[in-house]
N, C-alpha and C positions, 0 to 999 in steps of 0.2 A: 503493501499501501504507497502511496504518494501524491505525497502534493504539489502540481504545479500551475501557474495561474488560477488562488484559489477557489479548483476541480481537485477534486477527492480521485479515482482508480489504478488503476494496478495494473508495473509495466512489466515486461515479460520480453527477457533483454537475453542479448546471448555475451558469455561470457566467455575470454581474452587471456590467455597465459601468454604472452612474446617477449625481447627481449628489454624490448625499447619499455609496455605497459604490460601493466595485469590490474582490469576489472571490467566489471559490463560496459559495451559494448553501442555504440546507436542504433546497430541495429537491434530492430526486434519492438514492439508496440503497446500501443495502452490500449486497455481496458476501462476506461471511465466507470466510477464505482455505480450510477446510474444500471447502467448497459451492464454492468455484470450477471444476473439471473441472465436476463434471456442471450451472454453472449457466451454462458455455460448453455443451456440451454438445447441453445445450434449445436457446440460443438457438440452435445448425448446423442441432438439424433444425427452428422454428421458421420459421429463413428462407428452407428450401423451401416452405411455405406461405404464403408472406406474397409468397414474389420477385416480383416482375411476367413475364413470357414471353418 
């Protein structure tokens, strides 16, 4: 959970470990907290469609 521009959200970021930098990259997505339930519902629906039998 992070606060960015006065809005709360969940950041999903890539972790990088290189010689010059170690930490979270800019690559990723941010889901606003108000949209979190709808996003989780959507991802669960997608899981059924892409899961291998």
